[in-house]
C-alpha positions as CSV (number, residue, x, y, z in Angstrom):
1,M,31.9,6.7,-59.4
2,A,31.2,10.2,-58.0
3,K,27.4,9.6,-58.1
4,L,27.9,6.3,-56.2
5,F,30.0,8.1,-53.6
6,I,27.4,10.9,-53.2
7,F,24.6,8.3,-52.9
8,F,26.4,6.3,-50.2
9,L,27.3,9.6,-48.4
10,V,23.7,10.8,-48.4
11,F,22.5,7.3,-47.4
12,H,25.0,7.1,-44.5
13,L,24.1,10.6,-43.3
14,S,20.3,9.8,-43.5
15,L,20.8,6.5,-41.6
16,S,23.0,8.2,-39.0
17,S,20.4,10.9,-38.5
18,L,17.6,8.3,-38.1
19,I,19.6,6.3,-35.6
20,F,20.5,9.4,-33.6
21,T,16.9,10.6,-33.5
22,T,15.7,7.2,-32.5
23,T,18.3,7.0,-29.7
24,I,17.3,10.4,-28.4
25,S,13.6,9.5,-28.3
26,V,14.2,6.1,-26.6
27,Q,16.3,7.6,-23.8
28,S,14.3,8.2,-20.7
29,L,14.8,10.1,-17.5
30,T,13.1,7.5,-15.4
31,H,15.1,4.6,-14.1
32,P,14.4,1.5,-16.3
33,S,13.4,-0.7,-13.3
34,D,10.9,1.9,-12.2
35,I,9.3,2.0,-15.7
36,A,9.2,-1.8,-15.7
37,A,7.5,-1.9,-12.3
38,L,4.9,0.7,-13.4
39,Q,4.2,-1.2,-16.5
40,A,3.8,-4.5,-14.6
41,F,1.6,-2.8,-12.1
42,K,-0.7,-1.4,-14.8
43,A,-0.7,-4.6,-16.7
44,S,-1.8,-6.5,-13.6
45,I,-5.1,-4.5,-13.6
46,K,-7.9,-5.5,-16.0
47,P,-8.1,-2.6,-18.4
48,I,-11.9,-2.6,-18.4
49,T,-11.8,-1.8,-14.6
50,I,-9.8,1.4,-15.2
51,P,-12.1,4.4,-15.4
52,S,-11.2,6.9,-18.2
53,Y,-11.0,9.7,-15.7
54,S,-8.5,7.9,-13.4
55,C,-4.8,8.7,-12.9
56,L,-4.0,5.2,-14.1
57,A,-5.8,5.8,-17.4
58,S,-3.3,8.6,-18.2
59,W,-0.3,6.2,-17.8
60,N,0.8,5.9,-21.4
61,F,4.4,4.6,-21.7
62,S,5.0,6.3,-25.0
63,S,6.0,9.2,-22.7
64,D,8.6,9.1,-19.9
65,P,6.8,8.9,-16.5
66,C,9.2,11.5,-14.9
67,A,9.4,13.9,-17.9
68,L,7.8,17.3,-17.4
69,P,5.4,18.8,-18.1
70,H,2.7,16.1,-17.6
71,V,0.2,17.3,-20.1
72,T,-1.4,14.2,-21.5
73,H,0.5,11.3,-20.1
74,F,1.1,10.5,-16.4
75,T,-1.0,13.6,-15.4
76,C,-1.4,12.3,-11.9
77,G,-0.7,9.3,-9.7
78,L,3.0,9.3,-9.3
79,T,5.8,11.5,-7.9
80,C,9.4,11.4,-9.1
81,S,12.6,12.5,-7.2
82,T,15.1,14.9,-8.7
83,G,17.1,11.9,-9.7
84,S,14.1,10.6,-11.8
85,R,13.2,7.8,-9.5
86,V,9.5,7.1,-8.8
87,T,9.1,7.8,-5.1
88,Q,5.3,7.7,-4.6
89,L,2.2,6.2,-6.2
90,T,-1.2,7.7,-5.5
91,L,-4.0,5.5,-6.5
92,D,-7.5,6.7,-7.1
93,P,-10.1,5.8,-4.5
94,A,-11.4,3.0,-6.7
95,G,-12.5,0.6,-4.0
96,Y,-9.6,-1.9,-4.1
97,S,-10.5,-5.0,-2.2
98,A,-7.1,-6.7,-2.3
99,L,-3.5,-5.4,-2.6
100,S,-0.5,-7.7,-3.0
101,L,3.0,-6.2,-2.5
102,R,4.6,-9.6,-1.9
103,Y,8.3,-10.1,-2.4
104,N,9.1,-6.5,-3.5
105,R,11.8,-6.0,-0.9
106,L,10.0,-2.9,0.5
107,R,11.7,-1.3,3.5
108,G,10.5,1.0,6.2
109,P,7.3,1.3,8.1
110,I,3.9,0.0,6.9
111,P,2.2,3.1,5.4
112,W,-0.6,4.4,7.5
113,E,-2.7,5.0,4.4
114,F,-3.4,1.2,4.2
115,S,-5.5,1.6,7.4
116,K,-7.6,4.3,5.6
117,M,-8.6,2.1,2.7
118,G,-12.0,1.1,3.8
119,S,-12.8,-1.4,1.1
120,L,-9.4,-3.2,1.3
121,K,-10.1,-6.6,2.8
122,R,-6.9,-8.5,1.9
123,L,-3.4,-7.1,2.2
124,F,-0.3,-9.2,1.3
125,L,3.0,-7.9,2.6
126,D,5.0,-11.2,2.6
127,G,8.7,-11.1,1.7
128,N,9.3,-7.5,2.5
129,F,11.5,-5.8,5.1
130,L,8.9,-3.6,6.8
131,N,9.4,-2.5,10.4
132,G,8.0,-0.2,13.0
133,T,4.6,0.0,14.6
134,P,1.7,-1.3,12.5
135,P,-0.7,1.6,11.8
136,E,-3.7,1.7,14.1
137,G,-6.8,0.3,12.3
138,L,-4.7,-1.8,9.8
139,F,-6.2,-5.1,11.1
140,S,-9.8,-3.9,11.4
141,G,-11.8,-6.3,9.2
142,R,-8.9,-7.3,7.0
143,D,-7.0,-10.5,6.3
144,V,-3.4,-9.4,6.5
145,S,-0.7,-11.8,5.4
146,F,2.9,-11.0,6.2
147,R,5.2,-14.0,6.8
148,Q,8.4,-13.3,8.7
149,L,7.4,-9.7,9.2
150,R,6.2,-9.9,12.8
151,R,9.8,-10.3,14.0
152,Q,10.7,-6.9,12.5
153,L,7.8,-4.9,14.0
154,S,8.7,-2.7,17.0
155,T,5.5,-3.6,18.9
156,E,4.1,-7.0,19.5
157,L,0.7,-7.6,18.0
158,P,-1.9,-8.3,20.6
159,G,-2.8,-12.0,20.8
160,F,-6.4,-11.6,20.0
161,I,-5.6,-9.7,16.7
162,A,-3.2,-12.4,15.6
163,A,-5.8,-15.1,16.3
164,L,-8.6,-13.2,14.5
165,L,-6.6,-12.3,11.4
166,K,-5.1,-15.6,10.4
167,I,-1.6,-14.1,10.4
168,T,0.7,-16.7,9.0
169,E,4.4,-17.1,9.8
170,T,7.0,-19.4,8.4
């Protein structure tokens, strides 16, 4: 009987230790919705198009995105707040021709960096709450789609730009 008791005690302690260790390794600093968004973003890109030297190639979700130090995983490409929320993504200059940020409930001004992306030809901002003045050069040679956004911008788009760009509103 004593041997059976010791066996169950050792088994219980071993199992408890395993569960505790697993729980510790699964906990993450980064907000779960931020991790899910990063995973979805990376999954939306064909792996064959991600160069091995790019920031995106270092995104390995076996490591917490906001955990420091960033030695082998998430070495570049994102910034986290002190509250472990992802606050900024920095993409490699990989020549993106289209970017869809549809229905992400983004708020604030349209980032001026979009106007600096020379190879970006299509930009989809539908279903967001962006406001302010559109960055100068944003519409130069691009097809920009942003339904219901025009009412939120602080400056009116010139008529010739709206006509040239196929801006659609619902």
